[in-house]
N, C-alpha and C positions, 0 to 999 in steps of 0.2 A: 472281674474275677477277684476273689478274696486273696489276701496275701498268703504266701506259702510259709507256714510256721516252721518249716525245716530249712528254709533257705540259708539262714546264717550258718547252720551246721554244714550244709553242702558247700557253701563258699569257703568256710574255714578249712574243710577237708581238702577241697580242690587246691587251695593255696599251699597247704602242706605237701601235697603230691607234686605240685609244680616246683616247689623249692627242692624237694628230693630229686626231681628229674634233673636239676642243675648240678647235683653232687657227683662225686667220683663213684666209680663202681664199688670200691671198698666201703665208702660212706653209705651208699645205698644199701649194700648188703648188711652192714652193721645195724642200721636203723630198722631194717626189715627182719632182723634176727636170722639172716642167712637161711631163710626158709622160703623156697620158691619165689625168690625176689623178683625175677623177671615176670612171672605170671601175675603175682600180686600187684606189682607196680603198674603193669600194663592195664590190668583190670580196674585198678583204682583210678587211673587217668581217664579211661573210657567212661566209667560210671560217674565220677564226680563232675566231669565236664558236662556230661549229658544232663545231670540233675541241675546244674547251675544255668546252663543256657536255655533249658526248656521251662524253668520255673517262672510262674507268673510274677514273681517278686524280683526277677532279674532286671537290673538297670544298666546292664552292659551295653556299650555301643555296638553297632553292627561290625565295626572293624575289630573290636575286641572279641566278639563272637566268632568272627572269621578266623582269627588267630587260634582261638581255642579249638574250633572245629578242625583246623589243620593239625594241631597237636593230637587231637583225638584220632584223626585218620592215621597219623604216623604211628601211634601206639597200636591201633587196630591192625595195621599192616605189617607189624613185626613178624619176621619169619619164625617158624618153630625153633630153629637153632638159637635165636636170640632169647627165646623163652626158656627152653630146656637144652642146655649144652649137651651135645651128643656124648654119650659115655660117662657122663658126670652125674653124681648124686645131687639133686637140687635142694637137698636138706642139709648141705654142708657149705661152709664158706667157700671152699675151692670151686664147687659146682656153681654156686650163685655168682661168684666173681667172674668165672669163665663166661657164663651167659651174659652178664652185664658188660663185659668187654667186647661183645659182638659189635661190629661196625655200625649196625643199624641203631644201636643205643647212642653212639657218638653223635649221630645226626640229631637225635632228640635232645641230647645234652647241649648241643649248640643252639638249638631252637628255643629251648625252655627259658633261657634268660631274656630272649627277645619278647616272649609272651609275658614273662614276669614284669619286665619294664613297662610294657604297654598297659598292664593292669595296676601299676603302682599306685595311682591315685585312688582307684576303686578299692584296692586292698587297704590303704590308709583310712579311707572313709568307713569301710566295713569294720576295721579294728576299733575305730573311735566309737562307732555305734554300739558295738557289742560290749564295750567297756564303759559305757555311760553310767 
């Protein structure tokens, strides 16, 4: 199967999402412009992980893929209240931060650094390759 010409972009975007998942609710909302942060971050996690783990160019280990699939499942399983805080405008900082403070996001924020650490060497190799 030919290499995936978009793999480096997918991987870079996934790393950015993973690093953002490690951040505080306020930092997450600031980076996302306080615009539907919960929905955007959830969808970005699901989509970028899918693109990376299914790419023919992926060189991740089975253990790394398993960690990413767990992260993807956690994001996909977020409750509606974790995405859209009831009674809040999701296009405001207050609404976005309220949603991102949902306990389900805390679980993801605890798990994201574990995944990030497991991918550390792959991330370093990726960054070295794209900056050659």
